[in-house]
N, C-alpha and C positions, 0 to 999 in steps of 0.2 A: 216652941220652935222644934222640937222632936216631930209635932206630926205634918209642922211645915217641912220640914227636913226629909222625912220617907217620901211626902209628896211631891217634891222637889228632885229626888230619884225618879221616881216609878213615870213622871210627866213624859220624861225623851221617849220613851217606848212607846207610851199612847200615842203621841204627835205624833212620829213614826210611823205608825201604821195609819193613823188618820189621812197624812201626807199622799199616801200610797192609795188610799180609798178614793180622797178629794183632790186627784192631780191638780185641779186647777186653781188651788188656793195653796200649793208645797210650799211657794219660795215665804209666802205670808207666816204659814205657820213655821215653818223652820226660823224665821226672823223672830217669829215673838217668842219663841222657846229661848235662843239666847238672849233675848232682852230679861227673860224670869232669871235666867241664871247669872247675868248681872246684878241686878237688883240684889239676889241676896248673896254675892260676894260682896257687895259694896254696905250690905246691911253687917255682913261679918266685919269688913275691916272697918267699916267707920264706928262700930259700936264694940270692936274688940271683945267680941261673941265667942265662947269658949263653948262645946257640947259633946260629952261622948255620951251612945248609944250603945247596947248591948243588947243584942235581940235573939230571943233564944236562950242555951245556953253556948257552952266553950266549941258545939259542933257549930255556931249559929256563928253571926256577922257581929262584929263591931266597929262602930262608925266615930271618926274622931273631927270635929270641928272646928278650926281654930285660925287663928292668921296666916300660917303658911298654907292651909287647907283656901283659905281668900284668895290669895296671891294666883295658887293655879286656877282656882276656879275661873276669875276674873279673864286670866290670858285666854283662858280656854272658849269663856263666852264673845272675848271680840274679837279674836283671831276667828271663828267660827262666825261670827258675823259679818266679818269683813269680806271672807270667801264667798258667802250668799249675794251679798251685794256685787261682788266683783261679777259672779255669774248670771245675775238675774235676769238679761236680756241676752243668753248666750246659747238658748235652747236646749239646755242640760234638761232632761227629761225628771217625773216624780221619782225615782229610783236612785238616782243622784242623791237631790235632797234630803228622800227617806235614811241616806248610809248615813250622808253626812249629820244627822241628827242621830241615830245610831251610834257614831263614834262620840259623838259631843256628850251625848248620856252616857253611855262608859266610861269617857276620860273625868265628868265627876263625879263618878262611882269610885274612880280609883285614888282621886285625889281626897276622898273622905277615908279611905278604907282603912282599917286598925288593926287587921289582923292578916294573916298571911294566906288563908286559905280563901277571904273574900275578893282580895287583891287576885289571886290567882284565875279569877272567874271574870273580873273585869278585865284582865290585861287580855284573857283569851276573846273577850268578843271584841278589844280594840284591834284586834291583831285578824279577826275575820274583815271587821267593816273599813281598816284599813286598806286591806287586800281587794277588798271588790271597787274601790275609791280608784286606787291604783290601777287598775285593771279596766277600769270604765271604757277607755277606748276602742277596748278587744281588738286591739293590734296587736300581730306576735311579742312583741319587742316590749307591749305593757305586759303583757300573759306572762313571759318570760320573768319581768322585772318583780311582777306581784308573788309570784311561784317561790321566785329566790328568796323574797324578805320573807313572805311565810314559811319555810324550811327554817331559816336563820330564828326565826321568832318563835316558831313550835320547839327547835332542837335545845332553846335557851330556855324555854317553859317547860322541859323537862329535869332539867339541870333544877330548877328552881323548887319543883312539887316535891320533890325527893326529899330535897330541903326541909320542905316544910312540913312534911310528914315526922321526919327526923326532930324538929322544934317542938309537935305535937308529943311525939313518944316521950321528951324529955318534960315537959310542964303541965302535959292532960291540955294544952290551950295552945290556938295558932296565934295569939295575942303578938306584936311585935314587939314589946317588950319581953318576950319569953327566949329572943333570939341571945342576948345573953349566957342563958344558963344552956342554953343548946351544948350539942358537941360542935366541934371545928368544922366535920364533915357538912351541917347544915348549917354554917356561916359562911364556909366559901363556896358551897352550892347554890345556896341563895341570892350570894352577894354575886355570884357567876352569871346566875339569869338575870337579875337584873339588869348588870353593868352592860349586859346584850344588846336588853333589851333597849337600854339608855340611850344607845349607841357613844359609848364610853371608853378611852382607850383602843386597844389593838382589837380588841372586840366588839368594838362600833364601827369595825370599817366596810361592815354591807351598806351601810347609812350614806355615802356618796355618790353610789350607782341610783341606790333606792329613790333618792330625793331630788337628783336631777333628771334621771328620765323622767319622771310623773309629770305629768302637767302640773302647770304652773299654782294655779289652787289647792290641787293637793298635796304640792309640793309646800307651800304654805302654811296649812296643816299639818304636814309632816313635822317641818323642822321647828313650826312657831308652838305645836303642843303636844302631838304624840310622842313624840320622844321623853318627854316628861313626865311621862307617866312611868316610867323605869326610874327617873331620876327622884320624884318624889317621894317613895320608899327609901331611896337610898339617904337622904337628909331625914326624912323621918327615924331611921333606923340609927342614923348617927345621933341624933338627938336625947336617942332615947337609952340608948347601949353606950356605957364610955368608952368601951375596948373597939366599936369599929368605928367612932368619928376619925382616929389618924390615918386607918386605909383608906377612907374613903375624902379626907385630904390627900394623900397620897396621891390617889388614881385623879383628881381632879387636877392637878398641879400637873401631871403626867400629860393627860388629857388637853390641858390648854395649851403648852408645848405642843404636841403630836397633831393637834387642828391646826393650829397656825404655819407653822412649818409646814405641811401640805396645800396648805391655801394661798400662802405666797407664792409660789412656783407655776399652780395652778391659770393657765390660757381659759380656761372656759367658767362661765360667768356663772351658771348654777350650779358645776361641782366647787369654785370656788365658795360660792355660800354655803355647800351641802359640809363642806370641808370644814368652814367657818362656825355652822351649827355643833360639831362635834369643839373644837377651841373652846365656846362659850359654856358649852355644860360643864367642864372644867370650870370655869369660873363658880357655876353654879356650885357645885360641890365641893368647891375650894374654902370654903365659908358655912356652912350648914346653915349656922343662925339666920342669916340675912338672903340665903340661897332662892327663898320666894319670891321677894325683891326683884332680884337680877333675874330669875325665869318670867317675871314679868315684864322685865326691859325687853330682854332678847325676844322672846314673841312677839310683841306688836312690831318689834325690827325686822325681826327674820318674814315676818308675813308680808311686811310693805315691801322690802326689796323683793321676796321670790315673786310675787306679784308683777313687781315692775320687770323681774328680767323675763316675764314671759309677754312682755310688746317692746324691748327692745330689737332692732332693728338687726340684730347679730347677738350669737350668744360667745364670740371671739373675744378675747380681748382686743385684738390685732386689728378687727375688722370694724370693729368699733371705735377706734381712734380716726379711722375714713369715713366711718356712719356717723357722723351726728347727731344726739338723740334731741329726739323735742325738749324744750328748756323747762317748760314748769314739769315736766316729768323727771328731767335730772334734778329740781330745785325739790322734788318729792324725794329723789333717791340720796341727794345730799343732806336731807336733814337726818333720816334713815342711819345713814351711814358715823353720820356726827354724834349722834347716840348712842348709840354699839361704839365707838371709840372714848365715849366720855366725855362729852361735851358739856360745859355747862348749858342750863337750862331747858336739859332734855333728859327724859328718868334715867337715861343709861349714866350719867355723868353722879347723881346719888346712886345708883348702885353699885358702880364701880368703888366709888369713894366709901364707903359701908364694908365691901366685900373687902377693901383693903386693912380696915380698921379691925376687922376681924380674922384677918390672916393670923396663924402663928409668925414664930421669928423667923424659920427657917423656909418658908413658903415666899418670902418677901420680895426676895430679889427674883425669883424664878417668874413667879406672877407678875414684876414689875415688866420683865424682856416681853412677858405674852400679854401684855397690854399693849408695847411698844409692838408686837408683832399684829395684832390686833388694828393698830391704825394704818400700819406696812398697808395692810391687805383691802381694809377700807378706800384708801387712797386710789388705790386702783378703781372703785367705780366715782369717786366725788371728780378725778380729773379728766374725767371723757369729756370730749368736746359736746357743745349743749347747745348748738345752732339751728338744731334740725325743725321741721314744721310738719312731721308725722302725726297725724292724726290720732288719738288718743282714744281706744276705748270709753265708751261713756261711765260703765259700769266702774270704773279703775276711781273716778273721781270720790265718790264717797267713803266708797271701800279704806281709800287712801285717806281722808277726812278723821275717819272714823279712829285710824291707828294713829296717825302722828296726833290728832288729839289727845287720845290715851297717851302719848308719851309727855305732850306738855304738861296734863291736869297731876299725872303719877308725881310726875317732879316735885308738885308741891308738898307731897307727904315727905320728900328729903332734903329739907331746909336744912335738917342739923348738920349735913354734909359740906355747907358753902361756908367755908373759911377762906380765907383768901391762902392758906397754903396747898388748901387741896384743889385749889383753883388753879393755884400757879402749877401745881404737880400736874394735873389734866392736861391743861394747855403744852406744856413742857413734854408730857409723853405725848401727845398729839402728834407736836411741831416735829420731834426725834426719828417719828414713824414717817412724817412726810417727807422730812429731809434723805433718811434709809432707803425711802421708796426711789425718790427721783435720782441719786448717787449711785445706789447700790443696786438695788431689785429691776429696777425699770430698765434698767441696762445689761441684764440678765438675760440668756435665752436656755434655762434650763428647767428639765422637767422630772419630775418626783419619779420615780417607776411607782405601776399601778399594782403590783404582780402580788402583793399581798390582801388585793382586795378582790383576786379573783372568789370564784365559787369554790371550787377544791379546798382552798388554802382558808376560808370562815372558819369553816368548824375547828381546824386543825390551831387556830389561832384560840380559837376558844377554850380548847383543852391545855395549851401552856398560859391561858391568865387563870386556870381552877388553880392549876399547880402552883403559881404564885401565890393565889390566895392563900392556898394551904401554907405556904412557906408564912408568909406574910402574919398569919391569924397565929402560927406556931409562936414566931419572933415575939 
């Protein structure tokens, strides 16, 4: 298993270079790499394997592979495969597929890192690959959005790197477990970097513009899996370091509410999805023990709906009420929306119920409110008119089949969540959200100010978050 893991980590780099050298088979090589990652992840999840590798010495690389890693790796494989299928006949160059596989490989590395230094390297490569995909159209707008993302990402990584060095100073090692013995400055700086990289709470408000202005396949990658590169180490640290767990849970609750509040009032489809991503990341962090399953459920849903958003006749919800959507496209949209809302028979139901089971008592009421907010947000998609006859791009259907199939099959592993009480609770939550949407929010014409998303305010928001983290750790 050790040799297999090391080969699997290095393989995307080799495949990426081969894609550039032999562009005629770029799509096949890229798709094949995602298949390899899927098999690797399923082997971990089905056999419940656990592996820890120490390469070199304390200055080297520490890798940890377990159930948590398996969920994130499988999410990465399925979302990347769906994007490749979606782009199959769109004429994208070998450069696009090469960067997609470099991004895929660096994400895989991040999902098995167990030390702060190797994680730093993986996160930096992820940032560069994501930047190149965001700017792929080479328009002025895409380049600005990409540079904005890169600046915020690099600033966050400066905070993180200083914290990682302080961890080494305290432990003579960069391993995650050392965070518990590190000074509060190290804990605050590392958490600040990861919270920003993962799009969490106020420091994650760079996310709506970046994800909504990118091309739909890139948006699917960003929201489906890239932001989880910052979330995964937060979950890992919460599980390893007892003092970190309540802090992560607090940010999870705050993020779930903040994202849902913004998304409810948003009129643009892609911005709504991006803001909803912030909210769903909060659900992942609110119960670290089952965060991997929720990450898988969210990644499948968000990739599906972002791909659909690129096909809809308009990005404005008001216009969409007057421009009916293709019926089969709408059915796919409804299935994905029901999953993220927690409807039975889809993986989102099991993920939400298991998350609720692992909440602390003080989290329960607030997270129930956030769950109703999620149902309100996706009611905007579910109740769109659907008798349109527009032709749907052929590449969309295999991508959608893969993602919807994942939602159905992953649900099989959550059978323990299927109790009468849980099913009734899920249906009541969704019904309450729909009623709230129809009688309150559908009639409101209110727009939440987006001033805090402006570039000049983002670093200031990160600084305020750093102060809050110092206070929370001291408390």
